[in-house]
Rosetta silent file (secondary structure, phi, psi, omega in degrees, C-alpha in Angstrom):
SEQUENCE: MFDVLKQYIVTGYMKFKDGQIFFGKEKIAFYFVPHLVREITYNYKLFGLKYGASMFLAGVKQGEIFVQKHGIPLKKHLAMVVKISCEVLAQFGFGNFRTLKVNEKDGFMIIVGKSTLALDFKENFKVSEHPIDFMLAGLFTGALTHYAQKKLYCIEIA
SCORE:     score description
SCORE:     0.000 S_00000001
   1 L     0.000  -38.778 -174.405    0.006    0.016    0.013 S_00000001
   2 H   -66.627  -30.386  176.888    2.779    2.391    0.853 S_00000001
   3 H   -61.806  -43.131 -179.283    4.272    2.123   -2.692 S_00000001
   4 H   -69.422  -41.551 -179.550    1.019    3.391   -4.200 S_00000001
   5 H   -61.433  -43.943  179.219    0.659    6.084   -1.548 S_00000001
   6 H   -59.842  -41.625  178.744    4.235    7.219   -2.121 S_00000001
   7 H   -60.157  -41.640 -178.744    3.631    7.391   -5.853 S_00000001
   8 H   -78.271  -30.023  177.257    0.599    9.633   -5.485 S_00000001
   9 H   -69.362  -42.532  179.907    2.243   11.751   -2.757 S_00000001
  10 H   -60.939  -38.429  179.689    5.324   12.334   -4.881 S_00000001
  11 L   -78.900   -8.444  178.109    3.188   13.465   -7.831 S_00000001
  12 L    85.712    0.535 -178.914    1.253   15.754   -5.555 S_00000001
  13 L   -73.252  -33.268  175.025   -2.019   13.992   -6.285 S_00000001
  14 E  -105.634  129.595 -176.519   -2.452   12.869   -2.682 S_00000001
  15 E  -132.494  154.642  176.620   -2.205   15.564   -0.106 S_00000001
  16 E  -114.484  124.922 -178.442   -2.535   15.926    3.679 S_00000001
  17 E  -149.789  128.944  175.664   -4.199   19.174    4.797 S_00000001
  18 L    55.150   41.065  178.866   -5.913   20.207    8.055 S_00000001
  19 L    73.838    9.796 -179.425   -5.868   16.670    9.395 S_00000001
  20 E  -123.001  157.094  179.470   -7.549   15.271    6.268 S_00000001
  21 E  -107.862  131.768  178.379   -6.328   13.184    3.346 S_00000001
  22 E  -118.518  135.238  172.410   -7.161   14.273   -0.203 S_00000001
  23 E  -112.135  101.133 -167.671   -6.969   12.145   -3.345 S_00000001
  24 L    68.158 -124.055 -179.780   -7.105   14.764   -6.058 S_00000001
  25 L  -102.574   -0.901 -176.546   -9.807   17.078   -4.766 S_00000001
  26 E   -94.857  144.100  173.328  -11.748   14.409   -2.935 S_00000001
  27 E   -79.346  141.453  176.201  -11.395   13.641    0.784 S_00000001
  28 E  -125.502  153.815  176.165  -10.627   10.043    1.612 S_00000001
  29 L  -138.245  143.561  176.239  -10.852    7.987    4.783 S_00000001
  30 L   -86.076  139.343 -175.926   -9.536    4.531    5.566 S_00000001
  31 L  -126.420  132.217 -176.477  -12.181    2.086    6.702 S_00000001
  32 L   -72.436  129.144 -177.640  -11.411   -1.144    8.502 S_00000001
  33 H   -53.748  -46.692 -178.952  -12.360   -4.200    6.484 S_00000001
  34 H   -57.249  -37.400 -179.116  -13.981   -6.142    9.412 S_00000001
  35 H   -69.205  -42.648 -179.017  -16.357   -3.203   10.118 S_00000001
  36 H   -63.702  -44.883 -179.711  -17.257   -2.905    6.425 S_00000001
  37 H   -61.942  -42.830  178.773  -17.872   -6.643    6.152 S_00000001
  38 H   -63.478  -40.760  176.956  -20.101   -6.659    9.168 S_00000001
  39 H   -61.024  -47.445  178.665  -22.071   -3.697    7.876 S_00000001
  40 H   -65.764  -43.154 -178.701  -22.581   -5.238    4.466 S_00000001
  41 H   -60.872  -44.628 -179.029  -23.338   -8.661    5.951 S_00000001
  42 H   -63.902  -44.554  178.641  -26.105   -7.379    8.242 S_00000001
  43 H   -64.221  -39.305  178.140  -27.700   -5.448    5.353 S_00000001
  44 H   -62.736  -42.654 -178.657  -27.403   -8.506    3.105 S_00000001
  45 H   -66.606  -34.879  178.617  -29.104  -10.682    5.743 S_00000001
  46 H   -73.067  -41.825 -167.965  -31.916   -8.090    6.098 S_00000001
  47 H  -114.172   -5.706  176.214  -32.459   -7.382    2.413 S_00000001
  48 L    62.076 -144.179 -176.369  -31.042  -10.415    0.582 S_00000001
  49 H   -62.550  -26.395  177.406  -30.228  -10.217   -3.117 S_00000001
  50 H   -59.075  -38.720  177.625  -31.917   -6.832   -3.401 S_00000001
  51 H   -68.989  -42.171  177.422  -29.070   -5.435   -1.274 S_00000001
  52 H   -59.755  -42.500  178.822  -26.475   -7.263   -3.357 S_00000001
  53 H   -65.921  -38.356  179.145  -27.992   -5.780   -6.500 S_00000001
  54 H   -68.785  -36.643  175.935  -28.003   -2.274   -4.994 S_00000001
  55 H   -64.571  -39.326  177.623  -24.308   -2.679   -4.040 S_00000001
  56 H   -62.357  -49.898 -177.376  -23.542   -3.737   -7.591 S_00000001
  57 H   -64.986  -36.259  177.129  -25.362   -0.750   -9.073 S_00000001
  58 H   -65.457  -37.767  177.702  -23.714    1.626   -6.580 S_00000001
  59 H   -65.492  -39.475  176.209  -20.373    0.122   -7.526 S_00000001
  60 H   -57.236  -48.490 -179.610  -21.063    0.686  -11.217 S_00000001
  61 H   -66.614  -43.069  178.882  -21.630    4.385  -10.611 S_00000001
  62 H   -62.314  -39.895  177.978  -18.642    4.718   -8.310 S_00000001
  63 H   -62.929  -40.188  179.493  -16.375    2.965  -10.791 S_00000001
  64 H   -67.230  -43.797 -179.269  -17.517    5.292  -13.572 S_00000001
  65 H   -66.759  -39.384 -176.798  -17.116    8.452  -11.425 S_00000001
  66 H   -60.522  -46.828 -179.776  -13.669    7.323  -10.221 S_00000001
  67 H   -63.315  -40.742  178.647  -12.369    6.990  -13.796 S_00000001
  68 H   -65.138  -45.641 -175.711  -13.875   10.351  -14.752 S_00000001
  69 H   -73.456  -35.402 -168.226  -12.529   12.252  -11.719 S_00000001
  70 H  -103.613    5.224  164.083   -9.080   10.695  -11.470 S_00000001
  71 L    62.795   41.775  170.221   -8.360   10.829  -15.145 S_00000001
  72 L   -67.017  109.342 -172.241   -7.272    7.397  -16.189 S_00000001
  73 L   -54.539  132.330  178.891   -6.655    8.504  -19.808 S_00000001
  74 L   -68.707  -12.580  178.657   -8.974    7.010  -22.329 S_00000001
  75 L   -77.088  -14.493  175.190   -6.058    6.845  -24.733 S_00000001
  76 L   -71.686  152.460  177.688   -4.573    4.009  -22.662 S_00000001
  77 L   -70.087  148.604 -178.676   -5.300    0.513  -23.702 S_00000001
  78 H   -53.392  -40.960  179.940   -8.045   -1.321  -21.853 S_00000001
  79 H   -61.693  -37.434  178.938   -5.546   -3.931  -20.629 S_00000001
  80 H   -68.342  -39.809  179.030   -3.426   -1.165  -19.059 S_00000001
  81 H   -64.215  -42.234  179.476   -6.400    0.424  -17.299 S_00000001
  82 H   -66.075  -41.607  179.495   -7.407   -2.962  -15.856 S_00000001
  83 H   -61.085  -45.513  176.860   -3.829   -3.644  -14.756 S_00000001
  84 H   -59.228  -46.180 -179.474   -3.681   -0.271  -12.962 S_00000001
  85 H   -60.436  -44.674  179.508   -7.048   -0.918  -11.359 S_00000001
  86 H   -62.161  -41.096 -179.382   -5.972   -4.331  -10.077 S_00000001
  87 H   -65.555  -43.076 -179.810   -2.781   -2.863   -8.604 S_00000001
  88 H   -64.110  -46.330  179.168   -4.670   -0.062   -6.819 S_00000001
  89 H   -58.539  -43.156  179.858   -7.250   -2.517   -5.395 S_00000001
  90 H   -64.942  -42.133 -178.094   -4.447   -4.759   -4.128 S_00000001
  91 H   -68.166  -27.815  179.309   -2.556   -1.905   -2.534 S_00000001
  92 L   -94.418    9.721  172.022   -5.618   -0.704   -0.682 S_00000001
  93 L    86.562   14.053 -176.847   -6.379   -4.214    0.653 S_00000001
  94 L   -83.728   -9.564 -179.475   -9.364   -5.161   -1.474 S_00000001
  95 E   132.599 -175.135  177.320   -7.675   -8.405   -2.675 S_00000001
  96 E  -117.053  127.368 -175.623   -5.455   -9.658   -5.466 S_00000001
  97 E  -135.548  153.273  172.198   -6.693   -9.620   -9.055 S_00000001
  98 E  -153.434  157.028 -179.635   -5.163  -10.135  -12.499 S_00000001
  99 E   -92.367  138.564  173.566   -6.487  -10.344  -16.010 S_00000001
 100 E   -96.442  -34.783 -178.141   -6.494  -13.611  -17.917 S_00000001
 101 E  -152.782  136.814  174.785   -7.847  -12.202  -21.130 S_00000001
 102 E  -133.422  126.113  174.504   -8.654   -8.731  -22.519 S_00000001
 103 E  -118.994   97.200 -174.560  -10.366   -8.145  -25.832 S_00000001
 104 L   -65.097  -37.452 -177.282  -10.586   -4.432  -26.480 S_00000001
 105 L   -60.896  -43.749 -178.890  -12.487   -4.793  -29.729 S_00000001
 106 L   -97.329    0.230 -178.839  -15.442   -6.629  -28.165 S_00000001
 107 L    65.197   43.815 -172.435  -15.127   -5.043  -24.698 S_00000001
 108 E  -125.640  137.312  172.554  -14.547   -8.449  -23.124 S_00000001
 109 E  -153.922  161.242  177.100  -12.204   -9.524  -20.318 S_00000001
 110 E  -124.932  122.046  176.214  -11.690  -12.193  -17.728 S_00000001
 111 E  -113.508  136.300  173.637  -10.341  -11.244  -14.276 S_00000001
 112 E  -119.778  153.231  178.731   -9.328  -13.765  -11.632 S_00000001
 113 E   167.872 -176.766  178.390   -8.530  -12.988   -8.027 S_00000001
 114 E  -125.855  119.626  177.788   -9.461  -13.114   -4.412 S_00000001
 115 E   -87.193  125.268  178.829  -11.578  -10.439   -2.858 S_00000001
 116 H   -58.196  -46.087 -178.875  -10.855   -9.736    0.805 S_00000001
 117 H   -62.511  -47.340 -176.803  -14.511   -8.822    1.405 S_00000001
 118 H   -62.518  -39.962  178.822  -15.867  -11.894   -0.422 S_00000001
 119 H   -67.970  -37.789  179.344  -13.623  -14.268    1.506 S_00000001
 120 H   -67.528  -37.681  176.421  -14.557  -12.657    4.774 S_00000001
 121 H   -57.703  -51.101 -173.827  -18.275  -12.920    3.927 S_00000001
 122 H   -66.955  -48.798 -174.723  -17.935  -16.600    3.220 S_00000001
 123 H   -73.519  -39.033 -171.932  -15.614  -17.597    6.064 S_00000001
 124 H  -104.448  -22.160 -173.889  -16.905  -15.497    8.946 S_00000001
 125 H  -122.560   -2.966  175.934  -20.517  -14.683    8.182 S_00000001
 126 L    50.010   40.670  177.718  -21.681  -17.632    6.056 S_00000001
 127 L   -66.441  -37.037  179.381  -23.501  -15.249    3.669 S_00000001
 128 L  -152.041  167.583  179.478  -23.109  -17.691    0.818 S_00000001
 129 L   -69.632  -34.847 -177.884  -21.528  -20.978   -0.095 S_00000001
 130 L  -115.989  147.891  176.048  -19.122  -19.220   -2.490 S_00000001
 131 L   -60.903  136.194  177.373  -17.299  -15.882   -1.990 S_00000001
 132 L  -134.435  147.020  177.336  -19.193  -13.003   -3.611 S_00000001
 133 L  -145.973   90.929 -179.673  -18.321   -9.309   -3.934 S_00000001
 134 H   -61.736  -40.588 -175.825  -21.111   -7.314   -5.521 S_00000001
 135 H   -63.736  -46.923 -178.967  -19.309   -4.002   -5.020 S_00000001
 136 H   -66.369  -37.083  177.635  -16.065   -4.930   -6.832 S_00000001
 137 H   -59.825  -42.780  178.913  -18.039   -6.447   -9.715 S_00000001
 138 H   -66.173  -43.645 -179.244  -19.863   -3.114   -9.965 S_00000001
 139 H   -57.195  -48.129  178.956  -16.631   -1.040   -9.666 S_00000001
 140 H   -62.775  -41.276 -178.512  -14.982   -2.939  -12.565 S_00000001
 141 H   -63.583  -46.616 -177.625  -18.169   -2.717  -14.638 S_00000001
 142 H   -64.020  -45.956  179.492  -18.539    1.066  -14.109 S_00000001
 143 H   -61.942  -42.908 -177.361  -14.906    1.905  -14.753 S_00000001
 144 H   -77.202  -30.450  175.038  -14.774   -0.186  -17.920 S_00000001
 145 H   -60.959  -48.430  179.467  -18.177    1.039  -19.139 S_00000001
 146 H   -62.376  -45.064 -177.193  -16.837    4.616  -18.952 S_00000001
 147 H   -63.812  -47.873 -174.250  -13.517    3.625  -20.568 S_00000001
 148 H   -79.412  -10.931 -178.573  -15.065    1.606  -23.398 S_00000001
 149 L    54.362   37.786  171.350  -17.853    4.162  -23.936 S_00000001
 150 L  -157.520  160.407 -176.681  -20.434    1.396  -24.229 S_00000001
 151 L   -67.821  124.452  176.504  -22.563   -0.661  -21.852 S_00000001
 152 L  -123.320  164.207  179.781  -20.654   -3.574  -20.309 S_00000001
 153 L  -132.307  156.103  177.931  -21.688   -6.197  -17.766 S_00000001
 154 L  -125.493  132.463  176.855  -19.860   -8.159  -15.120 S_00000001
 155 L  -121.887  121.028  177.646  -20.699  -11.723  -14.178 S_00000001
 156 L   -90.205  118.016 -174.399  -19.167  -13.234  -11.080 S_00000001
 157 L  -108.393  -13.943 -179.980  -18.916  -16.954  -11.714 S_00000001
 158 L  -159.080    0.000    0.000  -16.835  -18.303   -8.880 S_00000001
């Protein structure tokens, strides 16, 4: 995580001012994964798949906005944008991801990895038989939809 933080600090994109952390012009806060998992788990237990769907849709919008605000240049190849996204997610503790296949022409890709949240859902809260992470699926979908300038979908299969 510190490598990514140092990179953004050196470029001046991440700043510390008045006891707050800024990423570009946005304030950021670090959130402990166990608290986030508990919050999401209780909501999932209350609202079921509707909550999962709402997390996915919120992730889509957040992914799109992130790409717009933080200027991952559209001139970069899709494979490079995905690689950068996977590195940032790993550095911030969301898990480890890598691409198996990227087809820019058809807007198609396959990502494999382990989501910290999904594993915690499965192991500690028994939300599902298989690890699931609606939010990350949405984040990838939103970022890539904006990048590709066409509607894309994400299907979590395992």
